[in-house]
TORZA-827508 format. One record per residue (C-alpha): x, y, z; residue in three letters. Coordinates in nm, 4 decimals, always signed. Layout:
N
u: X, v: Y, w: Z, code: ala
...
This chain:
180
u: +16.3176, v: +26.9087, w: +7.3629, code: met
u: +16.0132, v: +26.9900, w: +7.1509, code: ser
u: +15.8532, v: +27.3156, w: +7.2574, code: arg
u: +15.5059, v: +27.1894, w: +7.1757, code: ile
u: +15.5677, v: +26.8367, w: +7.3048, code: gly
u: +15.6955, v: +26.9360, w: +7.6469, code: arg
u: +15.3881, v: +27.1456, w: +7.7375, code: ala
u: +15.1486, v: +26.9396, w: +7.9507, code: pro
u: +14.7864, v: +26.8995, w: +7.8392, code: val
u: +14.5445, v: +27.0169, w: +8.1076, code: lys
u: +14.2649, v: +26.7659, w: +8.1628, code: val
u: +13.9440, v: +26.9445, w: +8.2689, code: pro
u: +13.6908, v: +26.7922, w: +8.5067, code: ala
u: +13.4673, v: +26.5402, w: +8.3337, code: gly
u: +13.7341, v: +26.4343, w: +8.0828, code: val
u: +13.8998, v: +26.0946, w: +8.1084, code: glu
u: +14.2148, v: +25.9924, w: +7.9204, code: ile
u: +14.2884, v: +25.6208, w: +7.8918, code: lys
u: +14.6207, v: +25.5019, w: +7.7488, code: val
u: +14.6581, v: +25.1469, w: +7.6176, code: asp
u: +14.9495, v: +24.9852, w: +7.4334, code: ala
u: +14.9337, v: +25.1887, w: +7.1111, code: asn
u: +14.6015, v: +25.3730, w: +7.1473, code: val
u: +14.4873, v: +25.6617, w: +7.3634, code: phe
u: +14.1201, v: +25.7397, w: +7.4207, code: thr
u: +13.9724, v: +26.0685, w: +7.5369, code: val
u: +13.6200, v: +26.0578, w: +7.6779, code: lys
u: +13.4274, v: +26.3723, w: +7.7664, code: gly
u: +13.0816, v: +26.5267, w: +7.7859, code: pro
u: +13.0449, v: +26.5600, w: +7.4059, code: leu
u: +13.1730, v: +26.2147, w: +7.3078, code: gly
u: +13.4716, v: +25.9847, w: +7.2747, code: thr
u: +13.7744, v: +26.0058, w: +7.0432, code: leu
u: +14.0540, v: +25.7524, w: +6.9911, code: thr
u: +14.3973, v: +25.7867, w: +6.8292, code: gln
u: +14.6703, v: +25.5361, w: +6.7466, code: asp
u: +15.0241, v: +25.6326, w: +6.8429, code: tyr
u: +15.3742, v: +25.4895, w: +6.8249, code: asp
u: +15.4153, v: +25.3426, w: +7.1731, code: gly
u: +15.7694, v: +25.2266, w: +7.1011, code: ser
u: +15.9062, v: +25.5840, w: +7.1030, code: val
u: +15.6342, v: +25.7943, w: +7.2740, code: ile
u: +15.5071, v: +25.7622, w: +7.6311, code: glu
u: +15.1889, v: +25.9242, w: +7.7663, code: ile
u: +15.1258, v: +25.9610, w: +8.1401, code: lys
u: +14.8151, v: +26.1066, w: +8.3059, code: val
u: +14.8693, v: +26.2431, w: +8.6577, code: glu
u: +14.7493, v: +26.5359, w: +8.8710, code: asn
u: +14.4964, v: +26.6572, w: +8.6128, code: gly
u: +14.7583, v: +26.6773, w: +8.3370, code: glu
u: +14.8645, v: +26.4517, w: +8.0521, code: ala
u: +15.2365, v: +26.4526, w: +7.9830, code: ile
u: +15.3751, v: +26.3296, w: +7.6515, code: val
u: +15.7422, v: +26.2280, w: +7.6542, code: ser
u: +15.9788, v: +26.0589, w: +7.4112, code: arg
u: +16.2133, v: +25.7668, w: +7.4702, code: lys
u: +16.5025, v: +25.8741, w: +7.2435, code: asn
u: +16.6430, v: +26.1812, w: +7.0686, code: glu
u: +16.6085, v: +26.0844, w: +6.7015, code: glu
u: +16.4618, v: +26.3432, w: +6.4638, code: asn
u: +16.1646, v: +26.1236, w: +6.3703, code: ala
u: +16.0843, v: +26.0753, w: +6.7377, code: thr
u: +16.1083, v: +26.4486, w: +6.8074, code: lys
u: +15.8533, v: +26.5244, w: +6.5373, code: ser
u: +15.6167, v: +26.2560, w: +6.6696, code: lys
u: +15.6537, v: +26.4024, w: +7.0195, code: his
u: +15.5003, v: +26.7359, w: +6.9169, code: gly
u: +15.2467, v: +26.5687, w: +6.6870, code: leu
u: +15.0949, v: +26.3386, w: +6.9478, code: tyr
u: +15.0854, v: +26.6121, w: +7.2119, code: arg
u: +14.8981, v: +26.8378, w: +6.9665, code: ala
u: +14.6572, v: +26.5578, w: +6.8712, code: leu
u: +14.5913, v: +26.4821, w: +7.2392, code: leu
u: +14.5250, v: +26.8494, w: +7.3128, code: asn
u: +14.2894, v: +26.8777, w: +7.0121, code: asn
u: +14.0989, v: +26.5732, w: +7.1335, code: met
u: +14.0613, v: +26.7161, w: +7.4865, code: val
u: +13.9313, v: +27.0472, w: +7.3457, code: val
u: +13.7006, v: +26.8595, w: +7.1074, code: gly
u: +13.5271, v: +26.6480, w: +7.3728, code: val
u: +13.4817, v: +26.9503, w: +7.6026, code: thr
u: +13.3949, v: +27.2397, w: +7.3667, code: asn
u: +13.3808, v: +27.0949, w: +7.0159, code: gly
u: +13.4942, v: +27.2622, w: +6.6946, code: tyr
u: +13.3034, v: +27.4884, w: +6.4561, code: thr
u: +13.3845, v: +27.6197, w: +6.1097, code: lys
u: +13.1644, v: +27.8726, w: +5.9330, code: thr
u: +13.1492, v: +27.9071, w: +5.5558, code: leu
u: +13.0101, v: +28.2030, w: +5.3604, code: ile
u: +12.8351, v: +28.1578, w: +5.0257, code: val
u: +12.8882, v: +28.4636, w: +4.8044, code: asn
u: +12.7231, v: +28.4935, w: +4.4633, code: gly
u: +12.4196, v: +28.6446, w: +4.2921, code: val
u: +12.1219, v: +28.4188, w: +4.3628, code: gly
u: +12.3325, v: +28.1646, w: +4.5506, code: trp
u: +12.1793, v: +28.0108, w: +4.8606, code: lys
u: +12.1926, v: +27.7155, w: +5.0952, code: val
u: +11.8977, v: +27.5330, w: +5.2510, code: thr
u: +11.8721, v: +27.2716, w: +5.5237, code: gln
u: +11.7256, v: +26.9328, w: +5.4288, code: asn
u: +11.7081, v: +26.7306, w: +5.7507, code: gly
u: +12.0693, v: +26.6653, w: +5.8555, code: lys
u: +12.1984, v: +26.7466, w: +5.5059, code: asp
u: +12.2278, v: +27.0721, w: +5.3121, code: ile
u: +12.1317, v: +27.1640, w: +4.9566, code: val
u: +12.3479, v: +27.4199, w: +4.7763, code: leu
u: +12.2262, v: +27.6302, w: +4.4863, code: ser
u: +12.5532, v: +27.7881, w: +4.3755, code: val
u: +12.5262, v: +27.8853, w: +4.0093, code: gly
u: +12.5488, v: +27.5364, w: +3.8636, code: leu
u: +12.2882, v: +27.3813, w: +3.6306, code: ser
u: +12.1737, v: +27.1642, w: +3.9221, code: his
u: +12.1550, v: +27.1829, w: +4.3000, code: thr
u: +12.4239, v: +27.0065, w: +4.5022, code: val
u: +12.3129, v: +26.7802, w: +4.7876, code: asp
u: +12.5790, v: +26.7556, w: +5.0578, code: phe
u: +12.5298, v: +26.4673, w: +5.3018, code: lys
u: +12.6417, v: +26.5015, w: +5.6633, code: ala
u: +12.8837, v: +26.2309, w: +5.7742, code: val
u: +12.8614, v: +26.0662, w: +6.1160, code: glu
u: +12.9996, v: +26.2921, w: +6.3887, code: gly
u: +12.9359, v: +26.6157, w: +6.1957, code: ile
u: +12.6407, v: +26.8529, w: +6.2259, code: thr
u: +12.5616, v: +27.0823, w: +5.9338, code: leu
u: +12.3458, v: +27.3913, w: +5.9889, code: ala
u: +12.2319, v: +27.6913, w: +5.7841, code: cys
u: +12.1699, v: +27.9902, w: +6.0145, code: pro
u: +12.1054, v: +28.2081, w: +5.7071, code: ser
u: +12.0696, v: +28.1420, w: +5.3316, code: pro
u: +12.4336, v: +28.2418, w: +5.2737, code: thr
u: +12.5989, v: +28.0769, w: +5.5740, code: glu
u: +12.6937, v: +27.7172, w: +5.6554, code: ile
u: +12.8078, v: +27.5971, w: +5.9981, code: thr
u: +13.0027, v: +27.2716, w: +6.0355, code: val
u: +13.0228, v: +27.1406, w: +6.3955, code: lys
u: +13.1792, v: +26.8338, w: +6.5523, code: gly
u: +13.4180, v: +26.7032, w: +6.8173, code: ile
u: +13.6983, v: +26.5980, w: +6.5807, code: ser
u: +13.9070, v: +26.8913, w: +6.4571, code: lys
u: +14.0314, v: +26.6827, w: +6.1648, code: glu
u: +13.6825, v: +26.5785, w: +6.0517, code: leu
u: +13.5349, v: +26.9299, w: +6.0864, code: val
u: +13.8170, v: +27.0759, w: +5.8777, code: gly
u: +13.7905, v: +26.8031, w: +5.6127, code: ala
u: +13.4141, v: +26.8473, w: +5.5703, code: glu
u: +13.4477, v: +27.2265, w: +5.5520, code: ala
u: +13.7142, v: +27.1809, w: +5.2820, code: ala
u: +13.4849, v: +26.9482, w: +5.0838, code: lys
u: +13.2036, v: +27.2053, w: +5.0939, code: ile
u: +13.4447, v: +27.4834, w: +4.9917, code: arg
u: +13.5693, v: +27.2697, w: +4.6991, code: ala
u: +13.2211, v: +27.2696, w: +4.5432, code: ile
u: +13.2746, v: +27.6326, w: +4.4323, code: arg
u: +13.6131, v: +27.7762, w: +4.5265, code: lys
u: +13.6234, v: +28.1562, w: +4.5581, code: pro
u: +13.7410, v: +28.3360, w: +4.2486, code: glu
u: +13.9587, v: +28.6497, w: +4.2726, code: pro
u: +13.7740, v: +28.8892, w: +4.0405, code: tyr
u: +13.4234, v: +28.9174, w: +4.1889, code: his
u: +13.4751, v: +28.7131, w: +4.5045, code: gly
u: +13.2054, v: +28.4598, w: +4.4107, code: tyr
u: +13.2385, v: +28.1218, w: +4.5714, code: gly
u: +13.2253, v: +27.9442, w: +4.9056, code: ile
u: +13.4872, v: +28.0617, w: +5.1529, code: arg
u: +13.5664, v: +28.0205, w: +5.5207, code: leu
u: +13.4423, v: +28.3083, w: +5.7336, code: ser
u: +13.7951, v: +28.4038, w: +5.8415, code: asp
u: +13.9485, v: +28.3564, w: +5.4949, code: glu
u: +14.0640, v: +28.6632, w: +5.3027, code: val
u: +14.0312, v: +28.6511, w: +4.9247, code: ile
u: +14.2917, v: +28.8623, w: +4.7451, code: glu
u: +14.0948, v: +29.0520, w: +4.4823, code: arg
u: +14.2439, v: +29.1128, w: +4.1384, code: lys
u: +14.1850, v: +29.4146, w: +3.9224, code: glu
u: +13.9747, v: +29.3348, w: +3.6167, code: gly
u: +14.0443, v: +29.4381, w: +3.2598, code: lys
u: +14.0825, v: +29.8090, w: +3.1979, code: thr
u: +13.9429, v: +29.9923, w: +2.8952, code: ala
u: +14.1688, v: +30.0450, w: +2.5941, code: gly
u: +14.3642, v: +30.3688, w: +2.5902, code: lys
């Protein structure tokens, strides 16, 4: 049995999980998330404050879906209770980020400023001129938006300039050495 799939998902107080034919919905204090799933091979039961994901056969494709849907369900429960946050660091001489309503404006060494619009379900914030915070209830959406911001100026290995995640480590390369 899948090690991830067989672990039950604890459902905290204030969170409601509703399972329909091929869709499960998680509703909590921060919002509501829905996910399609393959109901022909996966079964989800909610009982005694736990959600249990089980599979109906032992095929390899079913085993992989078993762990996948359990992980997605757990991420949704965490998202509607606590939410997800990713922090990005802007590193460069004269580079800065400013808040413009719900959106952010990046000045990152290009000939123009870059306006980054916040999508629905995501909150962008700039606690300092070199820091960006992406918050939301969907782990997938928070990660995707943080990746889009990072793609504007990826970190380079020589000086470390660029936009990076706060927990990301940039392997620095040695520059050119003088002739001998």
